TORPA-4810 file (N, C-alpha, C, O; in nm, 3 decimals):
<nodes>
NODE_1_2.049_-0.142_0.586_1.989_-0.258_0.525_2.061_-0.383_0.569_2.019_-0.448_0.664_X
NODE_2_2.166_-0.419_0.502_2.235_-0.542_0.537_2.373_-0.543_0.477_2.421_-0.441_0.427_X
NODE_3_2.436_-0.658_0.481_2.571_-0.673_0.430_2.569_-0.760_0.306_2.479_-0.843_0.288_X
NODE_4_2.667_-0.740_0.222_2.680_-0.823_0.104_2.769_-0.942_0.137_2.881_-0.925_0.185_X
NODE_5_2.719_-1.061_0.112_2.795_-1.183_0.139_2.875_-1.225_0.018_2.891_-1.147_-0.076_X
NODE_6_2.924_-1.348_0.019_3.005_-1.400_-0.091_2.927_-1.406_-0.222_2.988_-1.405_-0.329_X
NODE_7_2.795_-1.412_-0.215_2.714_-1.424_-0.336_2.699_-1.291_-0.408_2.654_-1.288_-0.523_X
NODE_8_2.736_-1.181_-0.343_2.718_-1.050_-0.403_2.576_-0.998_-0.385_2.545_-0.888_-0.431_X
NODE_9_2.491_-1.074_-0.319_2.353_-1.031_-0.296_2.344_-0.962_-0.161_2.416_-0.997_-0.067_X
NODE_10_2.257_-0.864_-0.151_2.243_-0.786_-0.029_2.148_-0.857_0.067_2.036_-0.892_0.031_X
NODE_11_2.195_-0.877_0.190_2.111_-0.934_0.294_2.025_-0.823_0.353_2.074_-0.714_0.382_X
NODE_12_1.897_-0.852_0.369_1.803_-0.752_0.420_1.731_-0.805_0.543_1.683_-0.918_0.544_X
NODE_13_1.723_-0.724_0.646_1.642_-0.757_0.762_1.498_-0.723_0.731_1.469_-0.616_0.677_X
NODE_14_1.407_-0.814_0.764_1.265_-0.794_0.737_1.184_-0.836_0.858_1.220_-0.929_0.930_X
NODE_15_1.074_-0.767_0.879_0.974_-0.809_0.977_0.857_-0.861_0.894_0.797_-0.788_0.816_X
NODE_16_0.826_-0.990_0.913_0.716_-1.053_0.841_0.593_-1.055_0.930_0.601_-1.084_1.049_X
NODE_17_0.480_-1.022_0.870_0.352_-1.021_0.940_0.255_-1.105_0.857_0.222_-1.069_0.744_X
NODE_18_0.209_-1.215_0.913_0.116_-1.302_0.843_-0.024_-1.270_0.894_-0.048_-1.263_1.015_X
NODE_19_-0.115_-1.249_0.802_-0.251_-1.208_0.836_-0.333_-1.325_0.893_-0.333_-1.435_0.838_X
NODE_20_-0.401_-1.298_1.003_-0.506_-1.385_1.059_-0.465_-1.530_1.078_-0.529_-1.621_1.024_X
NODE_21_-0.359_-1.553_1.154_-0.323_-1.690_1.187_-0.349_-1.717_1.335_-0.353_-1.626_1.418_X
NODE_22_-0.368_-1.845_1.363_-0.399_-1.894_1.497_-0.530_-1.835_1.550_-0.549_-1.816_1.670_X
NODE_23_-0.619_-1.807_1.454_-0.758_-1.770_1.483_-0.845_-1.840_1.378_-0.802_-1.859_1.264_X
NODE_24_-0.964_-1.876_1.416_-1.058_-1.933_1.320_-1.011_-2.058_1.249_-1.047_-2.080_1.134_X
NODE_25_-0.930_-2.140_1.314_-0.888_-2.266_1.255_-0.764_-2.259_1.168_-0.717_-2.363_1.121_X
NODE_26_-0.710_-2.141_1.143_-0.589_-2.126_1.062_-0.467_-2.136_1.154_-0.409_-2.034_1.193_X
NODE_27_-0.429_-2.260_1.187_-0.322_-2.281_1.283_-0.186_-2.280_1.215_-0.163_-2.351_1.117_X
NODE_28_-0.097_-2.197_1.268_0.040_-2.185_1.217_0.135_-2.199_1.336_0.170_-2.099_1.399_X
NODE_29_0.177_-2.323_1.367_0.271_-2.341_1.479_0.402_-2.267_1.452_0.460_-2.279_1.344_X
NODE_30_0.447_-2.191_1.549_0.563_-2.105_1.528_0.691_-2.185_1.500_0.773_-2.140_1.419_X
NODE_31_0.710_-2.299_1.562_0.830_-2.380_1.534_0.830_-2.424_1.387_0.933_-2.419_1.321_X
NODE_32_0.715_-2.466_1.338_0.705_-2.508_1.198_0.716_-2.388_1.104_0.770_-2.400_0.993_X
NODE_33_0.666_-2.274_1.147_0.678_-2.151_1.068_0.825_-2.113_1.054_0.870_-2.078_0.944_X
NODE_34_0.902_-2.120_1.164_1.046_-2.089_1.157_1.116_-2.187_1.062_1.199_-2.146_0.981_X
NODE_35_1.082_-2.313_1.072_1.141_-2.416_0.984_1.109_-2.386_0.838_1.196_-2.399_0.751_X
NODE_36_0.986_-2.348_0.810_0.943_-2.314_0.674_1.025_-2.197_0.620_1.069_-2.199_0.505_X
NODE_37_1.045_-2.094_0.703_1.120_-1.976_0.660_1.266_-2.009_0.631_1.323_-1.960_0.533_X
NODE_38_1.326_-2.092_0.715_1.464_-2.136_0.690_1.470_-2.214_0.558_1.563_-2.197_0.480_X
NODE_39_1.370_-2.298_0.536_1.364_-2.375_0.412_1.353_-2.289_0.287_1.392_-2.330_0.178_X
NODE_40_1.299_-2.169_0.304_1.288_-2.075_0.192_1.412_-1.987_0.177_1.419_-1.902_0.088_X
NODE_41_1.511_-2.010_0.263_1.637_-1.937_0.250_1.658_-1.826_0.351_1.760_-1.757_0.345_X
NODE_42_1.567_-1.806_0.443_1.584_-1.701_0.544_1.686_-1.745_0.649_1.700_-1.865_0.676_X
NODE_43_1.754_-1.649_0.706_1.845_-1.677_0.817_1.808_-1.585_0.933_1.722_-1.497_0.919_X
NODE_44_1.873_-1.606_1.048_1.845_-1.525_1.167_1.694_-1.521_1.197_1.641_-1.417_1.233_X
NODE_45_1.628_-1.634_1.182_1.482_-1.641_1.195_1.441_-1.644_1.343_1.487_-1.728_1.420_X
NODE_46_1.355_-1.550_1.378_1.296_-1.545_1.512_1.147_-1.515_1.496_1.107_-1.441_1.406_X
NODE_47_1.066_-1.572_1.583_0.925_-1.539_1.583_0.891_-1.469_1.715_0.962_-1.483_1.814_X
NODE_48_0.782_-1.395_1.712_0.737_-1.326_1.831_0.588_-1.353_1.850_0.509_-1.326_1.760_X
NODE_49_0.552_-1.404_1.961_0.419_-1.451_1.997_0.354_-1.528_1.881_0.397_-1.517_1.767_X
NODE_50_0.254_-1.605_1.911_0.197_-1.698_1.813_0.090_-1.633_1.727_-0.020_-1.686_1.712_X
NODE_51_0.124_-1.517_1.669_0.025_-1.451_1.583_0.081_-1.416_1.446_0.035_-1.323_1.381_X
NODE_52_0.182_-1.492_1.402_0.234_-1.474_1.267_0.333_-1.362_1.251_0.334_-1.296_1.147_X
NODE_53_0.417_-1.340_1.350_0.521_-1.237_1.343_0.657_-1.305_1.335_0.686_-1.396_1.413_X
NODE_54_0.741_-1.261_1.243_0.876_-1.317_1.234_0.974_-1.208_1.195_0.940_-1.113_1.125_X
NODE_55_1.095_-1.224_1.243_1.206_-1.139_1.203_1.303_-1.230_1.129_1.338_-1.337_1.178_X
NODE_56_1.345_-1.188_1.011_1.431_-1.271_0.928_1.535_-1.185_0.857_1.523_-1.063_0.850_X
NODE_57_1.636_-1.252_0.806_1.728_-1.190_0.712_1.714_-1.270_0.583_1.720_-1.393_0.584_X
NODE_58_1.695_-1.199_0.473_1.682_-1.265_0.343_1.776_-1.200_0.243_1.822_-1.087_0.263_X
NODE_59_1.802_-1.272_0.138_1.876_-1.218_0.025_1.786_-1.224_-0.097_1.706_-1.317_-0.111_X
NODE_60_1.798_-1.128_-0.184_1.721_-1.133_-0.307_1.595_-1.049_-0.302_1.581_-0.958_-0.221_X
NODE_61_1.504_-1.083_-0.390_1.381_-1.009_-0.414_1.284_-1.026_-0.297_1.239_-1.137_-0.270_X
NODE_62_1.253_-0.917_-0.231_1.164_-0.918_-0.114_1.023_-0.964_-0.152_0.965_-1.048_-0.083_X
NODE_63_0.970_-0.910_-0.259_0.834_-0.945_-0.301_0.826_-1.093_-0.336_0.730_-1.161_-0.299_X
NODE_64_0.926_-1.144_-0.407_0.927_-1.286_-0.441_0.933_-1.372_-0.314_0.868_-1.477_-0.308_X
NODE_65_1.010_-1.329_-0.215_1.018_-1.403_-0.090_0.882_-1.404_-0.019_0.836_-1.509_0.027_X
NODE_66_0.817_-1.289_-0.011_0.686_-1.281_0.054_0.585_-1.373_-0.015_0.509_-1.442_0.053_X
NODE_67_0.584_-1.374_-0.148_0.490_-1.461_-0.221_0.526_-1.609_-0.198_0.437_-1.694_-0.190_X
NODE_68_0.655_-1.639_-0.189_0.698_-1.778_-0.161_0.650_-1.821_-0.023_0.611_-1.936_-0.004_X
NODE_69_0.653_-1.730_0.075_0.604_-1.762_0.209_0.455_-1.794_0.202_0.410_-1.891_0.261_X
NODE_70_0.379_-1.713_0.130_0.234_-1.737_0.116_0.207_-1.875_0.055_0.124_-1.950_0.105_X
NODE_71_0.278_-1.906_-0.055_0.258_-2.036_-0.121_0.297_-2.151_-0.029_0.227_-2.252_-0.023_X
NODE_72_0.407_-2.136_0.043_0.455_-2.243_0.132_0.357_-2.266_0.248_0.333_-2.380_0.286_X
NODE_73_0.302_-2.159_0.304_0.202_-2.174_0.411_0.079_-2.246_0.356_0.025_-2.336_0.421_X
NODE_74_0.035_-2.206_0.239_-0.083_-2.270_0.179_-0.058_-2.418_0.151_-0.144_-2.502_0.179_X
NODE_75_0.059_-2.449_0.096_0.090_-2.589_0.066_0.104_-2.674_0.192_0.055_-2.787_0.197_X
NODE_76_0.170_-2.620_0.292_0.199_-2.698_0.412_0.082_-2.703_0.511_0.060_-2.806_0.575_X
NODE_77_0.009_-2.592_0.523_-0.095_-2.585_0.626_-0.237_-2.581_0.571_-0.333_-2.594_0.647_X
NODE_78_-0.251_-2.564_0.439_-0.382_-2.575_0.377_-0.468_-2.450_0.381_-0.589_-2.459_0.357_X
NODE_79_-0.412_-2.334_0.409_-0.489_-2.209_0.404_-0.399_-2.099_0.348_-0.278_-2.101_0.367_X
NODE_80_-0.461_-2.004_0.279_-0.387_-1.891_0.223_-0.396_-1.774_0.319_-0.504_-1.740_0.368_X
NODE_81_-0.282_-1.712_0.345_-0.276_-1.588_0.421_-0.170_-1.498_0.359_-0.065_-1.545_0.315_X
NODE_82_-0.199_-1.368_0.356_-0.103_-1.273_0.302_0.017_-1.261_0.396_0.004_-1.265_0.518_X
NODE_83_0.134_-1.248_0.334_0.257_-1.218_0.405_0.291_-1.073_0.372_0.315_-1.038_0.256_X
NODE_84_0.292_-0.990_0.473_0.323_-0.849_0.455_0.454_-0.824_0.528_0.466_-0.853_0.647_X
NODE_85_0.552_-0.772_0.457_0.680_-0.750_0.524_0.724_-0.605_0.510_0.691_-0.535_0.414_X
NODE_86_0.800_-0.565_0.608_0.855_-0.430_0.612_0.996_-0.440_0.668_1.031_-0.536_0.737_X
NODE_87_1.076_-0.340_0.638_1.207_-0.329_0.703_1.183_-0.282_0.847_1.079_-0.223_0.875_X
NODE_88_1.277_-0.308_0.936_1.263_-0.252_1.071_1.245_-0.100_1.070_1.170_-0.045_1.150_X
NODE_89_1.315_-0.031_0.979_1.303_0.115_0.970_1.161_0.156_0.929_1.109_0.255_0.980_X
NODE_90_1.099_0.081_0.839_0.962_0.112_0.798_0.864_0.090_0.914_0.770_0.168_0.931_X
NODE_91_0.886_-0.013_0.993_0.799_-0.039_1.108_0.819_0.070_1.213_0.722_0.118_1.272_X
NODE_92_0.944_0.109_1.236_0.972_0.220_1.329_0.901_0.348_1.282_0.840_0.418_1.362_X
NODE_93_0.911_0.377_1.152_0.848_0.498_1.097_0.696_0.491_1.110_0.632_0.592_1.139_X
NODE_94_0.638_0.374_1.089_0.493_0.359_1.104_0.450_0.388_1.247_0.351_0.457_1.270_X
NODE_95_0.525_0.335_1.343_0.491_0.360_1.483_0.508_0.508_1.518_0.425_0.565_1.588_X
NODE_96_0.615_0.569_1.469_0.640_0.711_1.496_0.531_0.799_1.434_0.502_0.907_1.486_X
NODE_97_0.472_0.754_1.324_0.369_0.832_1.254_0.230_0.813_1.313_0.136_0.880_1.270_X
NODE_98_0.215_0.724_1.410_0.082_0.696_1.467_0.017_0.826_1.512_0.069_0.894_1.601_X
NODE_99_-0.095_0.863_1.451_-0.151_0.997_1.473_-0.239_1.013_1.597_-0.291_1.121_1.623_X
NODE_100_-0.257_0.905_1.672_-0.348_0.911_1.786_-0.273_0.896_1.917_-0.170_0.829_1.924_X
NODE_101_-0.325_0.958_2.019_-0.269_0.941_2.153_-0.285_0.795_2.195_-0.393_0.737_2.180_X
NODE_102_-0.179_0.737_2.246_-0.184_0.599_2.293_-0.215_0.602_2.442_-0.127_0.623_2.526_X
NODE_103_-0.343_0.582_2.474_-0.387_0.581_2.613_-0.361_0.442_2.672_-0.307_0.429_2.782_X
NODE_104_-0.398_0.341_2.597_-0.372_0.200_2.631_-0.311_0.138_2.505_-0.370_0.151_2.397_X
NODE_105_-0.197_0.071_2.514_-0.138_0.011_2.394_-0.231_-0.088_2.323_-0.221_-0.105_2.201_X
NODE_106_-0.319_-0.152_2.397_-0.410_-0.248_2.335_-0.527_-0.180_2.263_-0.608_-0.249_2.201_X
NODE_107_-0.538_-0.048_2.271_-0.643_0.026_2.202_-0.594_0.085_2.070_-0.675_0.126_1.986_X
NODE_108_-0.463_0.090_2.051_-0.404_0.153_1.932_-0.334_0.050_1.846_-0.257_-0.032_1.896_X
NODE_109_-0.361_0.054_1.716_-0.311_-0.046_1.622_-0.250_0.019_1.499_-0.285_0.131_1.461_X
NODE_110_-0.157_-0.055_1.438_-0.112_-0.025_1.303_-0.154_-0.145_1.219_-0.118_-0.259_1.248_X
NODE_111_-0.232_-0.117_1.115_-0.275_-0.219_1.022_-0.185_-0.207_0.900_-0.201_-0.116_0.818_X
NODE_112_-0.089_-0.298_0.887_0.008_-0.295_0.778_-0.061_-0.349_0.652_-0.101_-0.466_0.648_X
NODE_113_-0.075_-0.265_0.551_-0.146_-0.301_0.429_-0.050_-0.350_0.322_0.069_-0.318_0.323_X
NODE_114_-0.102_-0.429_0.229_-0.017_-0.481_0.121_0.026_-0.368_0.027_0.133_-0.375_-0.034_X
NODE_115_-0.057_-0.266_0.016_-0.022_-0.150_-0.066_-0.107_-0.032_-0.021_-0.200_-0.048_0.058_X
NODE_116_-0.075_0.085_-0.070_-0.148_0.206_-0.034_-0.284_0.206_-0.105_-0.289_0.191_-0.227_X
NODE_117_-0.393_0.223_-0.030_-0.524_0.230_-0.096_-0.538_0.361_-0.175_-0.478_0.462_-0.138_X
NODE_118_-0.617_0.358_-0.282_-0.633_0.481_-0.359_-0.734_0.574_-0.292_-0.807_0.534_-0.201_X
NODE_119_-0.737_0.697_-0.338_-0.820_0.801_-0.275_-0.968_0.765_-0.278_-1.039_0.789_-0.180_X
NODE_120_-1.016_0.707_-0.388_-1.158_0.670_-0.397_-1.192_0.563_-0.293_-1.300_0.567_-0.233_X
NODE_121_-1.102_0.468_-0.272_-1.126_0.363_-0.174_-1.130_0.421_-0.032_-1.212_0.380_0.050_X
NODE_122_-1.040_0.515_-0.004_-1.038_0.579_0.128_-1.168_0.657_0.150_-1.225_0.652_0.259_X
NODE_123_-1.213_0.729_0.048_-1.338_0.803_0.058_-1.455_0.710_0.086_-1.539_0.738_0.171_X
NODE_124_-1.460_0.599_0.016_-1.567_0.501_0.038_-1.560_0.446_0.181_-1.662_0.435_0.248_X
NODE_125_-1.440_0.413_0.228_-1.423_0.359_0.363_-1.466_0.460_0.468_-1.518_0.422_0.573_X
NODE_126_-1.445_0.589_0.441_-1.483_0.694_0.535_-1.635_0.707_0.549_-1.684_0.772_0.642_X
NODE_127_-1.711_0.648_0.456_-1.857_0.659_0.463_-1.916_0.571_0.573_-2.034_0.585_0.606_X
NODE_128_-1.837_0.481_0.631_-1.886_0.394_0.737_-1.868_0.462_0.872_-1.763_0.520_0.900_X
NODE_129_-1.972_0.455_0.958_-1.962_0.520_1.088_-1.857_0.452_1.176_-1.834_0.332_1.167_X
NODE_130_-1.794_0.532_1.261_-1.690_0.480_1.351_-1.718_0.505_1.498_-1.642_0.461_1.584_X
NODE_131_-1.827_0.577_1.528_-1.852_0.612_1.668_-1.735_0.692_1.722_-1.690_0.788_1.659_X
NODE_132_-1.687_0.653_1.839_-1.572_0.723_1.899_-1.438_0.664_1.854_-1.333_0.717_1.890_X
NODE_133_-1.441_0.556_1.776_-1.319_0.498_1.723_-1.269_0.585_1.607_-1.347_0.655_1.543_X
NODE_134_-1.139_0.578_1.580_-1.080_0.660_1.474_-0.982_0.578_1.392_-0.922_0.483_1.441_X
NODE_135_-0.967_0.616_1.265_-0.864_0.556_1.181_-0.814_0.659_1.080_-0.886_0.751_1.042_X
NODE_136_-0.690_0.639_1.039_-0.627_0.724_0.937_-0.536_0.636_0.852_-0.481_0.536_0.899_X
NODE_137_-0.521_0.673_0.727_-0.426_0.608_0.637_-0.305_0.698_0.624_-0.316_0.817_0.594_X
NODE_138_-0.188_0.639_0.648_-0.062_0.709_0.625_0.023_0.615_0.540_0.078_0.517_0.590_X
NODE_139_0.033_0.647_0.412_0.107_0.560_0.319_0.041_0.424_0.308_-0.077_0.413_0.276_X
NODE_140_0.119_0.319_0.335_0.069_0.182_0.327_0.016_0.130_0.461_-0.003_0.010_0.478_X
NODE_141_-0.007_0.219_0.554_-0.049_0.177_0.687_-0.179_0.245_0.728_-0.200_0.364_0.703_X
NODE_142_-0.266_0.167_0.790_-0.387_0.220_0.849_-0.365_0.225_1.001_-0.333_0.124_1.062_X
NODE_143_-0.383_0.341_1.058_-0.367_0.358_1.202_-0.506_0.361_1.264_-0.595_0.430_1.215_X
NODE_144_-0.523_0.287_1.372_-0.653_0.272_1.435_-0.641_0.303_1.583_-0.544_0.265_1.648_X
NODE_145_-0.740_0.372_1.635_-0.749_0.399_1.780_-0.891_0.365_1.822_-0.986_0.436_1.787_X
NODE_146_-0.906_0.255_1.896_-1.036_0.217_1.950_-1.058_0.293_2.081_-0.972_0.292_2.169_X
NODE_147_-1.171_0.359_2.092_-1.199_0.439_2.210_-1.205_0.355_2.337_-1.163_0.400_2.444_X
NODE_148_-1.257_0.233_2.325_-1.275_0.148_2.443_-1.214_0.009_2.423_-1.250_-0.085_2.495_X
NODE_149_-1.124_-0.005_2.329_-1.058_-0.133_2.303_-1.118_-0.205_2.183_-1.234_-0.184_2.148_X
NODE_150_-1.038_-0.289_2.121_-1.081_-0.362_2.001_-1.197_-0.456_2.030_-1.280_-0.481_1.943_X
NODE_151_-1.202_-0.508_2.152_-1.310_-0.601_2.189_-1.446_-0.536_2.197_-1.548_-0.604_2.193_X
NODE_152_-1.448_-0.405_2.209_-1.575_-0.331_2.215_-1.577_-0.222_2.108_-1.625_-0.111_2.131_X
NODE_153_-1.525_-0.256_1.992_-1.514_-0.159_1.883_-1.651_-0.104_1.844_-1.749_-0.177_1.836_X
NODE_154_-1.654_0.026_1.821_-1.776_0.090_1.772_-1.781_0.088_1.619_-1.889_0.081_1.560_X
NODE_155_-1.665_0.094_1.556_-1.664_0.089_1.410_-1.664_-0.056_1.364_-1.616_-0.146_1.433_X
NODE_156_-1.720_-0.075_1.247_-1.722_-0.208_1.186_-1.600_-0.221_1.095_-1.595_-0.163_0.986_X
NODE_157_-1.502_-0.296_1.141_-1.374_-0.307_1.072_-1.388_-0.373_0.935_-1.327_-0.327_0.838_X
NODE_158_-1.468_-0.480_0.925_-1.476_-0.556_0.799_-1.523_-0.472_0.680_-1.458_-0.477_0.576_X
NODE_159_-1.631_-0.394_0.690_-1.670_-0.314_0.573_-1.569_-0.205_0.538_-1.551_-0.172_0.421_X
NODE_160_-1.505_-0.149_0.640_-1.402_-0.048_0.613_-1.285_-0.112_0.538_-1.236_-0.056_0.441_X
NODE_161_-1.242_-0.230_0.585_-1.132_-0.301_0.518_-1.170_-0.338_0.375_-1.088_-0.324_0.284_X
NODE_162_-1.292_-0.384_0.356_-1.337_-0.420_0.221_-1.338_-0.298_0.130_-1.297_-0.306_0.014_X
NODE_163_-1.383_-0.186_0.182_-1.386_-0.063_0.102_-1.246_-0.016_0.066_-1.224_0.034_-0.045_X
NODE_164_-1.151_-0.033_0.158_-1.013_0.007_0.128_-0.957_-0.076_0.013_-0.874_-0.028_-0.065_X
NODE_165_-1.002_-0.200_0.002_-0.967_-0.283_-0.114_-0.828_-0.342_-0.113_-0.784_-0.396_-0.215_X
NODE_166_-0.757_-0.333_-0.002_-0.624_-0.393_0.007_-0.615_-0.469_0.139_-0.652_-0.417_0.244_X
NODE_167_-0.565_-0.592_0.135_-0.553_-0.668_0.260_-0.448_-0.607_0.352_-0.356_-0.539_0.308_X
NODE_168_-0.466_-0.634_0.478_-0.370_-0.589_0.577_-0.374_-0.679_0.699_-0.459_-0.767_0.710_X
NODE_169_-0.283_-0.655_0.788_-0.282_-0.727_0.915_-0.244_-0.629_1.025_-0.143_-0.559_1.016_X
NODE_170_-0.327_-0.626_1.128_-0.311_-0.527_1.234_-0.236_-0.585_1.354_-0.252_-0.702_1.389_X
NODE_171_-0.154_-0.500_1.414_-0.084_-0.533_1.538_-0.101_-0.415_1.632_-0.093_-0.299_1.590_X
NODE_172_-0.125_-0.443_1.760_-0.134_-0.331_1.853_0.005_-0.270_1.871_0.106_-0.333_1.840_X
NODE_173_0.008_-0.147_1.920_0.135_-0.076_1.925_0.235_-0.140_2.021_0.356_-0.123_2.005_X
NODE_174_0.187_-0.214_2.119_0.278_-0.287_2.208_0.354_-0.394_2.129_0.475_-0.410_2.144_X
NODE_175_0.283_-0.468_2.044_0.346_-0.570_1.960_0.439_-0.504_1.858_0.548_-0.554_1.833_X
NODE_176_0.396_-0.394_1.799_0.479_-0.323_1.701_0.611_-0.281_1.768_0.718_-0.300_1.711_X
NODE_177_0.602_-0.225_1.887_0.722_-0.183_1.959_0.810_-0.303_1.992_0.933_-0.295_1.981_X
NODE_178_0.750_-0.413_2.032_0.829_-0.533_2.064_0.903_-0.585_1.940_1.017_-0.629_1.951_X
NODE_179_0.839_-0.580_1.824_0.905_-0.624_1.701_1.023_-0.532_1.667_1.129_-0.578_1.626_X
NODE_180_1.003_-0.401_1.686_1.112_-0.305_1.663_1.228_-0.336_1.759_1.344_-0.338_1.717_X
NODE_181_1.197_-0.358_1.885_1.300_-0.387_1.984_1.375_-0.515_1.949_1.498_-0.520_1.959_X
NODE_182_1.302_-0.619_1.906_1.368_-0.745_1.868_1.458_-0.728_1.746_1.562_-0.792_1.735_X
NODE_183_1.415_-0.640_1.655_1.494_-0.618_1.533_1.621_-0.540_1.563_1.715_-0.540_1.482_X
NODE_184_1.626_-0.472_1.678_1.746_-0.397_1.716_1.747_-0.265_1.658_1.842_-0.189_1.680_X
</nodes>
C-alpha cells in the first residue's frame, strides 16, 4: 500500500479513471487535471494520455477523495463524471483475470465499474445480443472482447451498461498495462 508519514495516515497509491472525458464536449485538460488533484491533496500526480487517467498518492479515505474529485471536476469544468479508482494491485489483478484471448490489444477492454452489479442486473444485461463480441463480469470489472474492434462493435454497449445499473469506464488492455507499468 504505502508508508505512514508524520500525520500517522497511510499513503495509498491509486489509479484514477475518469469516465468519458475529452469526448462529446467534456474537455478535461490534463495539466489542469493534475493541478486539481494536487489541490485536493494528492501527491506524486501523473497522468497518462488525455482520456482521464491519473496515478496519485493520497492519504485518508479513498471514497471521499474520489467523490471530491468528481465535485471538483464538476465545479471547475461544468460537467459531472464518475471517478473510479483502484490500487495498482487491483488493476493488475483485473488484467490478469481477463477471460478472453487478446488478439489485438485495441479489441480487448476492462470496464472498471463503480461497484459489482447484482445477479439480476447481469441476467438482464445478458438478454441483449452481442453477435461475435463477448463480455463477462468478474467482481467490479466488466471484461469485453470485440471480435472486430470497438469501432465495429456488434453488441450494443449502452443498453448492456444501462441494464448492469452501475457506471463504469473502459480502457483497452494496452492502456491498462501502461497504467500498471507507470504505477511500478
